RODO-552646 format. One record per residue (C-alpha): residue in one letter; y, x, z. Coordinates in steps of 0.2 Angstrom, whole numbers, padded with zeros to 4 digits, always signed. Example, Ala and Ser with C-alpha at 12.3 -4.5 7.8 and 13.67 -1.06 7.14 Angstrom:
# RODO-552646
A-0022+0062+0039 S-0005+0068+0036 
//
This chain:
# RODO-552646
M+0473-0865+0573 P+0489-0854+0572 A+0491-0841+0585 P+0504-0845+0598 A+0521-0837+0596 P+0524-0823+0608 A+0536-0825+0622 P+0553-0817+0620 E+0550-0804+0633 A+0533-0799+0625 E+0541-0799+0608 T+0555-0787+0615 R+0543-0776+0624 S+0532-0775+0608 K+0547-0771+0598 N+0552-0757+0611 V+0535-0750+0611 G+0535-0750+0592 D+0552-0741+0591 S+0546-0729+0604 V+0530-0725+0594 T+0541-0723+0578 H+0554-0712+0587 S+0540-0702+0594 Q+0532-0700+0577 D+0549-0695+0569 S+0551-0683+0583 K+0534-0675+0580 A+0538-0675+0562 K+0554-0666+0564 T+0547-0653+0576 A+0533-0650+0563 S+0545-0649+0549 K+0556-0637+0559 R+0541-0626+0564 I+0536-0625+0545 S+0554-0621+0541 N+0554-0607+0553 Q+0538-0600+0547 S+0544-0601+0529 N+0560-0593+0534 E+0550-0579+0543 Q+0539-0576+0528 N+0554-0577+0515 K+0567-0567+0525 Y+0561-0551+0516 E+0558-0559+0500 G+0568-0550+0486 E+0571-0534+0496 R+0572-0518+0486 Y+0565-0501+0492 V+0579-0489+0486 T+0580-0471+0491 R+0588-0455+0486 I+0578-0439+0483 H+0585-0423+0477 G+0601-0431+0471 K+0593-0445+0461 Y+0591-0463+0465 Y+0574-0472+0464 D+0569-0490+0466 L+0551-0489+0473 T+0549-0508+0476 S+0534-0509+0464 F+0527-0492+0468 K+0510-0493+0477 H+0511-0477+0488 P+0494-0469+0492 G+0500-0468+0510 G+0504-0486+0511 P+0519-0496+0512 I+0526-0489+0528 A+0529-0472+0519 I+0540-0481+0507 A+0548-0492+0520 S+0553-0476+0530 I+0565-0470+0517 Q+0572-0486+0511 G+0591-0486+0511 R+0591-0467+0516 D+0590-0450+0509 G+0572-0447+0508 T+0572-0429+0502 E+0566-0421+0518 L+0552-0433+0521 F+0546-0432+0503 E+0545-0413+0502 S+0536-0411+0519 H+0523-0424+0515 H+0519-0419+0497 I+0515-0401+0499 F+0497-0403+0494 T+0499-0415+0480 D+0490-0410+0464 K+0499-0423+0453 N+0516-0419+0447 V+0525-0431+0459 K+0542-0429+0451 Q+0534-0435+0434 I+0528-0451+0443 L+0545-0453+0451 E+0554-0453+0434 K+0546-0470+0431 Y+0556-0477+0445 E+0572-0468+0443 M+0588-0479+0443 P+0600-0477+0428 S+0615-0478+0440 P+0618-0477+0458 P+0613-0493+0468 A+0627-0504+0474 E+0621-0501+0492 E+0628-0485+0500 I+0615-0472+0504 S+0621-0457+0515 I+0618-0440+0508 N+0611-0427+0519 N+0616-0411+0511 V+0609-0401+0526 Y+0597-0389+0517 D+0599-0380+0500 W+0584-0387+0492 E+0586-0378+0475 A+0585-0361+0484 T+0572-0368+0496 L+0560-0372+0482 K+0563-0356+0473 D+0562-0345+0488 P+0546-0333+0487 F+0543-0338+0505 T+0541-0356+0500 V+0531-0353+0485 E+0518-0342+0495 L+0518-0354+0509 K+0513-0369+0498 D+0500-0357+0489 I+0492-0352+0506 A+0491-0371+0511 R+0483-0377+0495 K+0470-0363+0496 Q+0466-0364+0514 L+0466-0383+0516 G+0464-0390+0498 K+0462-0409+0500 D+0454-0407+0517 I+0468-0413+0528 K+0463-0429+0536 I+0452-0432+0552 N+0434-0424+0551 W+0418-0430+0559 Y+0420-0418+0573 R+0437-0424+0578 T+0431-0442+0576 V+0417-0439+0589 E+0430-0430+0600 I+0442-0445+0600 T+0428-0457+0602 I+0422-0448+0618 L+0440-0447+0624 F+0441-0466+0622 L+0425-0469+0632 I+0432-0459+0646 A+0448-0468+0646 V+0438-0485+0646 S+0428-0479+0661 Q+0444-0475+0671 M+0450-0492+0667 Y+0435-0499+0676 K+0438-0487+0691 F+0457-0492+0691 G+0452-0511+0692 Q+0440-0507+0706 G+0455-0499+0716 E+0448-0481+0716 W+0463-0471+0722 Y+0458-0456+0711 S+0460-0467+0696 L+0479-0466+0699 F+0478-0449+0691 T+0462-0450+0680 L+0467-0466+0671 P+0484-0460+0665 L+0477-0443+0661 A+0463-0450+0651 W+0473-0463+0642 W+0487-0450+0638 V+0474-0438+0631 F+0466-0451+0621 G+0482-0459+0615 V+0491-0443+0610 N+0476-0437+0600 L+0476-0453+0590 F+0494-0460+0590 H+0503-0445+0584 D+0492-0440+0569 G+0492-0459+0564 S+0511-0459+0564 H+0511-0445+0551 F+0497-0453+0540 S+0485-0440+0544 I+0471-0449+0552 S+0464-0458+0536 E+0468-0461+0518 N+0468-0480+0523 W+0486-0484+0529 K+0480-0498+0540 I+0469-0486+0550 N+0484-0475+0553 E+0494-0490+0558 L+0481-0496+0570 S+0480-0478+0577 M+0499-0480+0581 D+0496-0497+0590 L+0484-0489+0602 G+0497-0477+0608 F+0508-0491+0616 M+0508-0482+0633 F+0522-0470+0627 A+0531-0478+0612 T+0531-0492+0600 P+0527-0488+0582 Y+0545-0494+0576 V+0554-0483+0589 W+0543-0468+0586 M+0545-0469+0567 H+0564-0467+0569 Q+0565-0456+0583 H+0551-0444+0578 V+0545-0445+0560 I+0561-0449+0552 G+0574-0441+0563 H+0566-0426+0572 H+0555-0420+0559 S+0568-0420+0546 F+0582-0411+0556 P+0574-0402+0571 N+0587-0396+0584 I+0601-0399+0572 M+0617-0406+0581 G+0622-0423+0575 K+0605-0426+0566 D+0590-0424+0578 P+0589-0438+0590 D+0579-0428+0602 L+0594-0419+0607 Y+0603-0435+0613 H+0591-0443+0625 A+0600-0448+0641 P+0615-0437+0637 R+0624-0442+0653 F+0610-0433+0663 V+0603-0420+0651 R+0612-0408+0640 H+0602-0401+0626 S+0616-0399+0613 N+0633-0390+0613 D+0642-0405+0606 I+0638-0415+0622 R+0653-0414+0634 V+0648-0405+0650 R+0646-0417+0666 Y+0642-0413+0684 A+0624-0419+0682 H+0622-0406+0668 T+0626-0392+0680 I+0610-0395+0690 Q+0599-0401+0676 Y+0588-0386+0678 I+0583-0393+0695 T+0584-0412+0692 F+0575-0412+0675 I+0559-0418+0684 G+0567-0434+0688 T+0571-0437+0669 W+0553-0432+0665 I+0546-0445+0677 V+0556-0460+0669 G+0558-0453+0652 V+0544-0464+0644 P+0545-0480+0654 A+0564-0481+0654 G+0568-0471+0639 L+0556-0472+0624 L+0549-0489+0629 L+0562-0500+0637 Y+0578-0492+0631 G+0571-0487+0614 I+0566-0506+0611 Y+0584-0511+0618 Q+0592-0499+0605 S+0581-0506+0591 L+0586-0524+0595 N+0605-0521+0598 F+0611-0506+0589 A+0612-0500+0571 S+0605-0483+0575 Y+0593-0473+0586 N+0603-0462+0598 K+0618-0464+0586 V+0610-0453+0573 V+0596-0461+0565 K+0599-0478+0555 F+0587-0491+0559 A+0577-0499+0545 N+0574-0517+0544 N+0561-0522+0530 K+0545-0530+0528 Y+0534-0516+0534 L+0546-0507+0546 N+0556-0520+0557 T+0559-0527+0575 D+0549-0543+0573 T+0536-0539+0586 L+0547-0528+0598 R+0550-0542+0610 L+0532-0546+0611 R+0527-0528+0613 R+0540-0526+0627 Y+0532-0541+0637 A+0515-0535+0633 Y+0519-0518+0640 F+0527-0525+0656 L+0512-0537+0659 I+0499-0523+0656 I+0508-0509+0665 H+0517-0517+0679 I+0510-0535+0682 L+0491-0532+0680 P+0490-0520+0695 F+0496-0534+0706 I+0484-0547+0699 L+0470-0534+0702 H+0475-0528+0719 G+0487-0542+0726 L+0505-0542+0731 T+0502-0527+0742 W+0508-0509+0743 K+0493-0504+0734 G+0497-0516+0720 L+0515-0508+0719 I+0508-0490+0719 F+0496-0494+0705 S+0509-0502+0695 L+0521-0487+0695 I+0512-0471+0697 P+0501-0471+0681 I+0516-0474+0669 Y+0526-0461+0678 L+0512-0448+0676 V+0510-0453+0657 S+0528-0449+0656 V+0527-0432+0664 F+0512-0428+0652 F+0522-0433+0637 M+0537-0423+0642 I+0526-0407+0646 S+0519-0409+0628 S+0535-0412+0619 Q+0549-0403+0627 I+0542-0385+0629 N+0539-0383+0610 H+0557-0385+0604 L+0569-0384+0618 T+0568-0365+0623 P+0581-0351+0621 D+0572-0344+0606 S+0571-0360+0596 T+0588-0369+0599 D+0605-0365+0591 K+0596-0359+0576 F+0598-0364+0558 D+0592-0359+0540 K+0596-0367+0524 N+0578-0366+0519 F+0570-0382+0525 F+0553-0373+0529 K+0560-0358+0537 H+0571-0370+0548 Q+0555-0379+0554 I+0548-0362+0559 I+0563-0355+0569 T+0566-0371+0578 A+0548-0373+0584 S+0538-0364+0597 N+0519-0363+0599 V+0511-0365+0616 A+0495-0356+0621 P+0488-0357+0603 D+0471-0350+0608 S+0468-0363+0621 Y+0457-0377+0616 L+0461-0386+0632 V+0479-0386+0629 F+0476-0391+0611 V+0467-0407+0617 F+0479-0410+0632 T+0494-0410+0620 G+0485-0418+0605 G+0488-0402+0595 L+0507-0402+0599 N+0505-0385+0605 L+0503-0379+0587 Q+0521-0386+0584 T+0526-0373+0570 E+0511-0377+0559 H+0513-0396+0563 H+0531-0396+0557 L+0526-0387+0541 F+0512-0398+0537 P+0515-0415+0546 S+0503-0425+0535 V+0488-0413+0540 N+0477-0418+0555 H+0479-0406+0569 I+0461-0402+0569 H+0465-0391+0553 L+0480-0383+0560 R+0471-0370+0570 K+0464-0361+0555 M+0481-0360+0547 Q+0490-0352+0562 P+0486-0334+0558 Y+0491-0336+0540 I+0508-0343+0545 R+0511-0329+0558 D+0507-0316+0545 L+0518-0324+0532 C+0532-0325+0544 K+0530-0306+0548 K+0530-0302+0529 Y+0546-0311+0526 N+0554-0307+0543 V+0555-0325+0548 Q+0556-0328+0567 Y+0539-0335+0573 N+0540-0341+0591 E+0525-0343+0603 T+0520-0341+0621 H+0503-0338+0627 S+0502-0349+0642 L+0508-0367+0647 W+0517-0359+0662 N+0527-0347+0652 A+0532-0361+0640 L+0538-0371+0655 K+0548-0357+0662 L+0557-0355+0645 H+0561-0373+0645 V+0569-0372+0662 Q+0579-0357+0655 H+0585-0367+0641 L+0591-0381+0653 F+0600-0368+0663 N+0608-0361+0647 K+0614-0378+0642 S+0620-0384+0659 G+0638-0378+0657 I+0637-0371+0674 D+0648-0356+0668 Q+0661-0368+0661 K+0676-0371+0672 Q+0681-0388+0664 L+0669-0402+0669 
//
């Protein structure tokens, strides 16, 4: 018996349902297709890119070169003059690196423009007896022993466990953890993050990259690579080149090419305010903002955008930072005054710890307004060691108190720099090169305040 014909209403309803299902399936298919397309575009947007750089006046296409330090080392010099980074990171290399580079030399300059630094006299630098003896001392005293050792590994592991224990106390609402948590995480972070950014933790580049990710509390790896590794280390205290001279220029004046404002005339008093917000407002938030919206960092370091050095995760990092630092305390302690205090004080203290460790070893009367055409001599005269005999200061600053030796050998883990210091001091004395050091943290702070006074423009009539 044939089935009865459906009523017109039922037929219409059935057709509408069928159309709805078909439309829903089409919509899902389009969404899935769009998602796949976006993923494909994300994967392919760096496809076909070249890693071209300029070293000692010659151009190289390093796209196919497998650098022992990992792809980030190559990514850092893409599209820029990489002479300074090349020389400072290859002082211990036994192989003839220049012979290796010859395989990648380009027969003619690339179509894309690469700015030429022309800051140092490299021919004279490499022939200078001072440079020759410096490299000889480094190779004899360090050899290939330049990465983290077992002692340093144990030390950092202990620092990590202390930091984790203070996280627990912070979650329990212990008031003293407002100080102990940021102190513990700062000491752990700086001892790992900074060496990782200079490829001096491990021969495995992925471990170095992971080390940088653990230091999120005071900088993102992308911002730090441009501000510190690429910019500051290549041109310390050089006007128009070192981004560290141009942080918050409306409020702080470190360089003579910054127009004097009223705020500068009292900066030797108000600097503590910039120290408190320097990390959260400067390196973290504004550093990320610059990376996403401008072509260069502090108008002096061109941003890279390639497969291994890009802004792809910066927005996510910004949200993660805000959630962990500022929202989590409210989740733990409620929408209370305690929650507010726990969300603000720790990051402000980390900022002060960072500024203490980073400002006093370059921005002093003895190390500013100095220049030498010899790249290695310039690194020395623009740096200042702080309490080099104090292991407590060494741990607190992550070895940044040995700033002179660090700038000479950035790819050497800080644990090895202590034994190099007497040799470098004697070498400088032999060649009459100014070697700056202060024997206490307090004296270094006083010298930094003197620098702020000198640059305040207080003696200038036109403001």
